C-alpha positions in Angstrom: -143.4 -131.8 133.5 -144.8 -134.8 136.2 -143.0 -137.5 133.9 -139.6 -135.9 134.1 -140.1 -135.5 138.0 -140.6 -139.2 138.1 -137.9 -139.9 136.0 -135.7 -137.7 137.8 -136.6 -139.1 141.2 -136.5 -142.9 139.8 -132.4 -141.8 138.8 -131.7 -140.6 142.0 -133.1 -143.7 143.8 -130.9 -146.0 141.4 -128.1 -144.0 142.5 -128.8 -144.3 146.0 -129.2 -147.7 145.7 -125.9 -148.4 144.3 -124.2 -146.2 146.7 -122.5 -143.3 144.7 -118.8 -143.0 145.9 -116.7 -139.7 146.4 -114.7 -139.0 143.4 -113.1 -135.8 144.8 -110.1 -137.1 144.9 -108.9 -136.2 141.4 -108.8 -132.8 142.8 -106.4 -132.9 145.9 -103.0 -131.8 145.4 -100.5 -133.9 143.8 -97.1 -133.0 142.8 -96.9 -131.8 139.1 -96.5 -133.1 135.9 -93.3 -131.1 135.3 -89.9 -131.4 137.9 -92.2 -130.3 140.9 -89.8 -128.9 142.9 -85.7 -128.7 143.4 -84.6 -132.6 143.0 -87.7 -133.2 140.9 -89.6 -134.9 144.5 -90.2 -135.2 147.7 -87.6 -138.1 147.4 -85.3 -135.4 146.6 -84.3 -138.3 143.9 -83.4 -135.9 140.8 -85.1 -138.6 138.6 -88.0 -138.7 136.3 -89.0 -141.8 134.4 -89.3 -139.9 131.3 -86.4 -139.9 128.3 -84.4 -137.0 127.9 -83.0 -135.5 124.3 -80.0 -136.4 123.5 -79.1 -133.1 121.6 -80.9 -129.9 122.8 -80.8 -126.5 121.6 -80.1 -123.2 123.7 -83.7 -121.4 123.5 -83.3 -118.6 126.1 -81.7 -117.2 128.9 -83.1 -114.4 131.4 -82.1 -113.0 135.0 -83.7 -113.0 137.8 -82.0 -109.5 138.8 -81.0 -110.9 142.1 -79.6 -114.3 143.1 -80.7 -117.6 143.5 -80.4 -119.8 145.9 -82.6 -122.8 145.1 -83.0 -124.9 141.8 -86.6 -123.7 139.7 -89.7 -125.7 139.8 -91.6 -126.6 136.6 -95.5 -126.8 136.8 -97.6 -129.0 134.3 -98.3 -126.1 131.8 -95.3 -124.7 131.1 -94.6 -122.6 133.9 -91.5 -122.4 136.1 -91.4 -120.4 139.2 -88.2 -119.4 141.3 -87.7 -118.4 144.9 -85.0 -115.0 144.5 -83.3 -112.6 146.3 -83.8 -109.3 145.4 -83.0 -105.8 146.4 -86.0 -104.2 145.4 -89.5 -104.8 143.2 -90.4 -109.0 142.7 -88.5 -111.7 144.1 -91.4 -114.8 143.8 -91.5 -115.5 140.2 -93.4 -117.6 137.6 -92.0 -117.3 134.0 -94.0 -119.1 130.7 -91.2 -121.5 129.4 -92.5 -122.2 125.9 -92.6 -118.3 125.5 -88.9 -116.7 125.4 -89.1 -117.2 129.8 -92.0 -114.6 129.6 -93.2 -113.1 133.0 -96.2 -114.7 133.7 -96.4 -112.4 137.5 -94.7 -111.7 139.7 -94.3 -110.6 143.8 -92.7 -109.7 146.6 -91.9 -112.2 149.3 -89.9 -111.3 153.1 -86.2 -111.6 152.4 -83.6 -114.2 153.9 -85.5 -117.5 152.5 -83.4 -117.6 149.4 -81.9 -121.2 150.2 -85.5 -122.9 149.9 -87.0 -123.6 146.4 -90.8 -123.6 145.5 -93.3 -126.4 144.9 -95.7 -126.9 142.1 -98.8 -129.4 142.1 -100.7 -130.8 139.0 -102.8 -127.3 139.0 -99.5 -125.1 138.6 -100.8 -123.7 142.4 -97.1 -122.9 144.2 -96.1 -123.0 147.6 -93.1 -121.2 149.1 -92.2 -120.4 152.5 -90.4 -116.7 154.1 -89.7 -116.1 157.1 -92.5 -116.6 159.7 -95.0 -117.8 157.3 -96.0 -121.2 154.3 -98.0 -119.3 151.2 -99.7 -120.7 148.7 -100.1 -118.8 145.3 -103.2 -120.4 142.8 -101.4 -119.6 138.9 -102.2 -116.1 139.0 -100.3 -113.6 142.0 -103.3 -113.7 144.1 -102.6 -115.5 147.7 -105.0 -118.6 148.4 -104.2 -118.8 151.9 -101.1 -117.5 154.4 -100.2 -119.4 157.6 -97.8 -118.6 160.3 -94.9 -120.9 161.4 -92.0 -120.6 163.8 -89.3 -120.0 161.5 -88.1 -120.4 157.4 -90.5 -123.6 155.3 -87.7 -125.7 153.9 -89.1 -126.8 150.3 -92.4 -128.0 150.9 -93.7 -132.0 150.1 -97.2 -133.1 148.7 -98.5 -135.9 151.2 -101.4 -137.9 150.7 -104.7 -137.0 150.6 -104.1 -133.9 149.5 -101.9 -133.2 152.5 -98.7 -130.5 152.4 -96.0 -131.4 154.7 -94.0 -128.3 155.9 -90.7 -128.2 158.2 -89.3 -125.2 159.1 -85.3 -124.3 159.5 -85.9 -124.2 163.3 -87.7 -127.6 163.1 -91.4 -127.1 163.3 -93.3 -129.9 161.9 -96.7 -129.5 160.2 -99.1 -130.5 157.9 -101.8 -128.6 156.1 -104.4 -128.9 153.7 -103.1 -128.3 150.6 -106.3 -126.3 149.2 -107.7 -124.7 152.3 -104.4 -124.0 154.8 -105.7 -125.5 157.7 -103.3 -127.0 160.3 -104.1 -130.8 159.9 -103.0 -132.6 163.6 -100.8 -131.5 165.9 -97.3 -129.6 165.0 -94.1 -131.7 165.8 -91.2 -129.6 167.6 -87.7 -130.8 166.8 -86.4 -128.3 168.7 -86.4 -126.9 172.1 -85.7 -123.8 173.6 -86.3 -121.3 170.8 -88.2 -118.2 170.9 -91.3 -118.8 168.5 -91.8 -115.2 167.4 -88.1 -115.1 166.4 -88.3 -116.9 162.5 -85.6 -114.8 161.5 -83.0 -116.8 164.0 -79.9 -118.3 162.0 -81.0 -118.1 158.3 -77.8 -116.6 157.3 -76.4 -120.1 158.6 -78.6 -122.0 156.5 -77.3 -121.6 152.9 -74.0 -122.8 154.4 -75.3 -125.5 156.9 -73.9 -124.0 160.2 -74.9 -124.4 163.5 -77.3 -122.0 164.0 -79.5 -123.7 161.3 -80.7 -126.6 162.8 -82.6 -127.9 159.4 -80.4 -126.0 156.5 -81.9 -128.8 153.9 -85.7 -130.0 152.6 -86.8 -133.3 153.8 -87.4 -136.4 152.1 -90.9 -138.3 151.7 -91.2 -141.5 150.2 -95.1 -141.6 149.1 -94.3 -146.1 149.2 -93.3 -145.7 152.9 -94.2 -142.6 154.3 -91.0 -142.0 155.9 -89.8 -139.0 156.3 -86.4 -138.0 156.5 -84.2 -135.0 157.5 -80.6 -133.7 159.3 -81.1 -131.5 162.2 -78.2 -129.7 164.0 -79.2 -129.9 168.2 -78.5 -126.4 170.1 -74.8 -127.4 171.9 -74.3 -130.8 169.3 -71.1 -130.8 167.2 -72.4 -131.8 164.1 -76.2 -132.5 162.2 -77.7 -135.7 162.4 -80.5 -137.4 161.1 -83.8 -137.8 162.2 -86.4 -140.5 161.0 -90.2 -140.0 161.1 -93.4 -141.3 159.8 -96.5 -140.0 158.3 -99.5 -141.8 159.6 -102.2 -141.0 157.6 -106.1 -141.3 159.6 -103.9 -141.7 162.7 -103.4 -139.8 166.2 -100.9 -138.0 165.9 -100.1 -137.8 162.1 -96.4 -137.3 162.1 -94.4 -139.1 164.5 -90.7 -139.4 165.4 -89.4 -142.9 164.9 -85.8 -142.4 165.1 -82.5 -140.2 165.5 -79.1 -141.3 164.5 -75.8 -140.0 165.2 -73.9 -142.9 163.2 -72.3 -140.4 160.5 -70.2 -138.9 163.5 -68.8 -135.9 161.3 -72.0 -135.0 160.7 -74.5 -134.9 157.3 -74.5 -132.7 154.8 -76.9 -131.2 152.4 -80.6 -132.5 152.0 -81.5 -136.6 152.4 -82.5 -138.9 149.6 -84.6 -141.6 149.4 -84.7 -144.9 147.5 -87.9 -145.5 145.4 -89.3 -148.0 147.7 -88.6 -145.6 150.7 -86.8 -148.2 152.4 -83.5 -146.6 152.7 -82.2 -142.9 153.0 -78.9 -142.0 151.0 -77.0 -138.6 152.8 -73.5 -136.9 152.5 -71.1 -137.1 155.2 -68.6 -134.9 156.1 -66.2 -137.2 156.0 -66.2 -137.3 152.4 -68.2 -140.4 152.6 -72.2 -141.6 150.8 -73.8 -143.0 153.5 -76.8 -145.2 152.7 -79.7 -146.0 156.4 -82.4 -147.8 157.0 -85.4 -145.6 156.2 -87.2 -147.3 158.9 -84.5 -147.5 161.6 -82.0 -145.8 161.3 -79.4 -148.6 161.1 -76.7 -148.1 158.8 -76.8 -150.8 156.0 -72.9 -149.6 154.4 -70.7 -146.3 153.9 -68.8 -145.6 150.4 -65.7 -143.4 150.5 -65.8 -141.0 147.7 -62.1 -139.2 147.8 -63.8 -136.0 147.7 -67.2 -133.7 150.1 -69.9 -134.2 147.8 -72.4 -130.7 148.9 -75.5 -131.2 147.1 -77.8 -134.7 147.5 -77.0 -138.1 145.4 -79.2 -139.4 142.1 -81.3 -142.3 143.1 -82.5 -144.3 140.4 -85.1 -147.0 140.7 -82.7 -149.6 139.8 -80.7 -148.8 142.7 -77.8 -146.9 140.9 -76.5 -143.8 142.7 -75.0 -140.6 140.9 -72.9 -139.2 143.6 -73.7 -135.4 144.3 -71.2 -132.6 143.1 -70.0 -129.5 144.3 -66.2 -128.0 143.9 -63.1 -130.6 143.6 -65.7 -133.5 143.1 -66.1 -136.1 140.4 -68.7 -137.8 138.6 -69.3 -140.9 139.8 -72.1 -143.9 139.7 -72.2 -146.3 142.6 -74.7 -148.9 143.0 -76.5 -150.5 146.1 -75.8 -153.5 147.2 -78.0 -153.5 150.0 -74.8 -154.3 152.2 -72.6 -152.5 150.1 -72.0 -149.9 147.1 -70.4 -150.8 143.8 -68.6 -148.3 141.9 -69.5 -148.7 138.6 -67.5 -145.9 136.9 -65.7 -142.7 137.6 -64.5 -139.6 135.8 -62.1 -137.4 137.6 -61.6 -135.6 134.6 -65.1 -134.0 134.9 -66.3 -131.5 138.0 -70.0 -131.9 138.4 -71.1 -128.8 140.5 -75.0 -130.1 140.7 -76.5 -133.0 141.4 -77.1 -134.7 138.4 -81.1 -134.6 137.3 -81.6 -138.0 135.5 -84.1 -138.6 132.4 -84.9 -142.1 132.2 -82.2 -144.9 132.7 -79.6 -143.9 129.7 -79.4 -139.8 130.4 -78.9 -137.4 133.0 -77.8 -133.6 133.3 -75.5 -131.2 135.0 -73.7 -128.4 135.5 -69.7 -128.9 135.1 -66.7 -126.7 135.1 -66.0 -125.5 131.6 -62.3 -124.1 131.9 -63.3 -120.9 134.1 -66.9 -121.3 133.3 -69.6 -123.4 133.5 -71.5 -125.8 130.7 -75.0 -127.9 130.9 -73.2 -131.7 130.6 -75.3 -134.5 129.1 -74.1 -137.9 129.8 -74.5 -141.2 129.4 -75.8 -143.1 133.1 -74.3 -146.4 131.9 -71.0 -145.6 131.5 -70.7 -141.5 132.3 -69.2 -141.0 128.9 -70.2 -137.6 127.4 -73.1 -137.3 124.8 -72.8 -133.4 124.3 -71.9 -130.3 126.0 -73.5 -126.4 126.0 -71.5 -123.7 127.9 -73.8 -121.2 129.2 -72.3 -118.1 128.3 -71.5 -115.7 130.8 -72.0 -118.2 133.9 -71.9 -116.5 137.4 -71.7 -117.6 140.7 -72.1 -121.4 141.2 -75.0 -123.2 139.9 -78.2 -124.2 141.8 -79.5 -126.9 139.9 -81.1 -128.5 137.0 -84.7 -129.0 136.5 -86.3 -131.3 134.1 -89.6 -130.2 132.1 -92.3 -132.7 130.7 -91.7 -131.7 127.0 -87.9 -132.5 127.6 -86.7 -129.2 128.0 -83.9 -128.2 130.0 -83.8 -125.1 132.7 -80.1 -124.4 134.3 -79.8 -121.7 136.9 -76.6 -120.0 138.8 -76.8 -118.3 141.9 -76.2 -114.8 140.4 -79.5 -115.3 139.2 -78.9 -116.3 135.7 -81.5 -118.6 133.8 -80.9 -121.0 131.0 -83.7 -122.5 128.6 -83.0 -125.4 126.5 -85.8 -127.1 124.5 -85.3 -130.8 123.0 -84.3 -130.9 119.4 
């Protein structure tokens, strides 16, 4: 026994002398290995470097028995999360992708926030807002933590060091410890003169992006530059403008306001998206142009006429290729960011994409497009826009809310009428 104790003491002495380091970083919250949130990641890039499948098989279809206003989040372990709006029963749902979408668990949130999507981290913990609160769930339905906020949180973002960014529709910006749910630093209020007890004010204006909803879309965050960019419609203003913030880990304040730009005079529409290096922000203008601004200063780099109004964010690939967002009466268009201008690579006017394209690697992307009187999941080659495959969405109603790409190359499409379609890779 004495020898064992002496050996243990010696081992501890060696470890102490070696200067043991903290290895807690591996348990810090990070985005899931799937499609962690609508538009894929915190930058709203709608891009994954995993190569996609050229051929798919329709695997299952299910209904949330309500409506959907945001795309599906996919976890690391074949789970998907949906933030539905239902008259009764469950609204927040987690299904098993590889088990015919069997429901794993569900619960009911306070209604009114269906325009915001869920976020899943690498441990399949879930983060979602409801009017007046931000809530986190573990892989089971029991609440990990819940904290009050002013307004309805847009889709949350995971920052460095396991911190969670929350921006509400009323312009409150907060950073939480993702595991404990404690507030880090001091909240930042981007809109003044609001009643902090009325978290449902203007909710009806968020989905159509009207004036009574100051922050109608999710922010974009880049872990490369620590830039945060969001659109904001200030009370009394004629249109929504862009605001640039900076995440400053280890500093006070933790998030600072850097710039405001009203360069898009007609107003911005839909969520902004950031380039792979975090230095450029792309956003749709209500003037039927795609705009590129410097993410550090807000200065305009270029604008490109589209000849239609894109109502969803563009897809942003690491090489500077942009696939323009979708919506009614749009076309499938690709541009290349040349630094001070955009060059059109190709245009398919006979294709009407209704969603942002979800890109898998450098060659393939997926979108839901108009198909006669219905809709179809379109697989296309990003190099020239040519069709690779097309899969009709049977009995699809409403409008599509997005396409999510799984780590196993599965593809999930969903519509506002609450229909969800699962495709497996062949």
